[in-house]
C-alpha positions as CSV (number, residue, x, y, z in Angstrom):
1,X,119.1,118.0,116.7
2,X,120.1,116.8,113.3
3,X,122.9,118.3,111.5
4,X,122.3,118.9,107.8
5,X,125.4,118.6,105.6
6,X,125.8,121.7,103.4
7,X,125.7,119.6,100.3
8,X,122.1,118.6,101.1
9,X,121.1,122.1,100.2
10,X,123.0,123.2,97.1
11,X,124.9,126.5,96.9
12,X,123.8,127.3,93.4
13,X,120.6,129.4,93.1
14,X,119.4,127.3,90.2
15,X,119.9,124.0,92.1
16,X,118.4,125.5,95.3
17,X,115.3,126.6,93.4
18,X,114.8,123.0,92.1
19,X,115.1,121.7,95.7
20,X,112.7,124.4,96.9
21,X,110.2,123.5,94.1
22,X,110.3,119.9,95.0
23,X,109.8,120.6,98.8
24,X,106.8,122.8,98.0
25,X,105.3,120.0,95.9
26,X,106.2,117.4,98.6
27,X,104.2,119.1,101.3
28,X,101.0,118.8,99.4
29,X,101.6,115.5,97.6
30,X,103.5,113.3,100.0
31,X,103.6,114.8,103.5
32,X,99.9,115.4,103.8
33,X,98.8,111.8,102.9
34,X,101.7,110.2,104.9
35,X,100.5,112.2,107.9
36,X,96.9,111.1,107.3
37,X,98.0,107.5,107.0
38,X,99.9,107.6,110.3
39,X,97.1,109.4,112.1
40,X,94.5,107.0,110.8
41,X,96.6,103.9,111.5
42,X,97.0,104.9,115.1
43,X,93.3,105.7,115.5
44,X,92.2,102.5,113.8
45,X,92.4,100.5,117.0
46,X,88.6,100.7,116.7
47,X,88.0,100.4,112.9
48,X,85.5,102.9,111.4
49,X,84.2,103.4,107.9
50,X,85.5,107.0,108.0
51,X,89.0,105.9,109.1
52,X,89.2,103.2,106.5
53,X,88.0,105.7,103.8
54,X,90.7,108.1,104.9
55,X,93.3,105.4,104.8
56,X,92.2,104.4,101.2
57,X,92.3,108.0,100.0
58,X,95.8,108.6,101.5
59,X,97.2,105.3,100.2
60,X,95.9,106.2,96.7
61,X,97.5,109.6,97.0
62,X,100.8,108.1,97.9
63,X,100.8,105.8,94.9
64,X,99.9,108.8,92.6
65,X,102.7,110.9,94.1
66,X,105.2,108.0,93.6
67,X,104.1,107.8,89.9
68,X,104.7,111.6,89.7
69,X,108.2,111.2,91.3
70,X,108.9,108.4,88.7
71,X,107.8,110.5,85.7
72,X,108.6,114.1,86.7
73,X,111.3,114.3,89.4
74,X,113.4,111.3,88.5
75,X,114.5,112.1,85.0
76,X,116.2,109.2,83.1
77,X,119.8,108.8,84.1
78,X,119.4,111.1,87.1
79,X,120.0,109.2,90.3
80,X,118.4,111.6,92.8
81,X,115.3,113.9,92.8
82,X,117.2,117.1,92.0
83,X,120.3,115.9,90.3
84,X,123.4,113.8,90.6
85,X,123.7,113.9,94.4
86,X,121.2,113.6,97.3
87,X,119.7,116.8,98.6
88,X,117.1,117.9,101.2
89,X,114.5,116.9,98.6
90,X,115.6,113.2,98.8
91,X,115.8,113.3,102.6
92,X,112.3,114.7,102.9
93,X,110.9,112.2,100.4
94,X,112.5,109.1,101.7
95,X,111.7,110.0,105.3
96,X,108.0,110.4,104.7
97,X,107.6,107.5,102.3
98,X,109.4,105.1,104.7
99,X,106.9,106.0,107.4
100,X,104.1,104.3,105.4
101,X,106.0,101.1,104.5
102,X,103.9,99.1,106.9
103,X,101.2,99.3,104.3
104,X,103.5,97.5,101.9
105,X,102.6,99.7,98.9
106,X,103.0,98.2,95.4
107,X,105.6,100.3,93.6
108,X,106.3,97.7,90.9
109,X,105.2,100.0,88.1
110,X,107.8,102.6,89.2
111,X,111.3,101.1,88.5
112,X,113.1,104.4,88.6
113,X,111.5,105.2,92.0
114,X,112.5,101.7,93.3
115,X,116.1,102.2,92.1
116,X,116.1,105.7,93.8
117,X,114.7,104.3,97.0
118,X,117.2,101.4,97.0
119,X,120.1,103.8,96.4
120,X,119.1,105.9,99.4
121,X,118.5,102.8,101.6
122,X,122.0,101.5,100.8
123,X,123.6,104.7,102.2
124,X,125.2,104.4,105.6
125,X,123.5,107.6,106.8
126,X,120.1,106.1,105.9
127,X,120.8,102.9,107.8
128,X,122.0,104.8,110.8
129,X,118.9,107.0,110.8
130,X,116.4,104.2,110.4
131,X,117.9,101.4,112.6
132,X,115.4,102.1,115.4
133,X,112.5,102.7,113.0
134,X,112.5,99.5,111.0
135,X,111.5,97.2,113.9
136,X,108.4,99.4,114.4
137,X,107.5,99.1,110.7
138,X,107.9,95.3,110.9
139,X,105.6,95.3,113.9
140,X,103.0,97.4,112.2
141,X,103.1,95.2,109.1
142,X,102.5,92.2,111.3
């Protein structure tokens, strides 16, 4: 059971509403394609045209979602999705997006996204949460 620090879900109603808005957007735009990618990657032990088409659709959806994060959620001079400190929105986003890193997506057109991702990756809590995960991603990237 993971403990969520209270600061991850703001106390102000205005700030909470922004986090809730992001999480609602996240389910459709990021969680769904990430889940599709993982399910397809596991099932592609025997490649199929349908499986490869699903993987292409989901990969394109992720790149589109990252562009939206870049231009909508990461305002200039805002280090995190919903403000000046990390929230549940950042935790949800980075968790799902890291799960598809084995595809080595090209985020080079999204410098604010890359800076945000690197900021989260540099946090001790991120490193602790992902220390067992990264060897699997490296194996899948193989």
